[in-house]
C-alpha angles and dihedrals in degrees: 000000000000116000125207123246093248093055090052093050090050091049092049089054094051091050090049092050089053093048095062109152116249111259109268115237112235121226123247092239091058091045092051090048094050087048092050096045090039096220091163093054091046089052090049093049089047092054091050092047092052092051090047090047089060085064101225095174092048092049088051092048094050091045091051093042092055089049091050095046091059090069112087123206111228105241092217092079095056110095120233091244092060091047091054092047091047090054091051094046095049090049090053090048091051095048095047091044092050088052090051091046090055090051092049091049090055089051088048092052090051088051093049092050090050089048093052100039099042100026091238108135094170099062127145095248093057095039089053104038102044094064093042091050089054095045093049092044091055091045089054096047091049092050094048090052092048091046091051089052094049091045093051091048090050092049091048091053092045092053091045092051091046089051091052091049092052091051094052113035112206094222096051116133114230 
């Protein structure tokens, strides 16, 4: 009887599964050496680090943050006083951030001068100023965006209140 190729392949897998070699007995010297070197502990820590390096918590926070950012707070519930305080606060943030940005730019220029003059591109001034410039720049951009939103909301409310005053003059005789 002729057998198909697939059945021969299946039979060879079954035979190989049955022929598993007997587990080799490790010597006591190897067991003691592994205990002293702590290879099993290192492997366990490496597995944990590999899992942590995939940043599971960070991925969850980013996913939840994007979901939360899709919810828009209605601006009607924000009081006028808080809008005025937010405008002042963001202006203060922008001015102080601009002062910091100017300072970090002077540090960056020093680092650039050192890098050019002494052929040292990895100096402390450059390493410290570049991330700070990036951070402060993003802070200024975000405050500028929020300040614009608050100013437009304040102007919208002022124009709405002026329209209501025009419709009902205060000295009108009934």
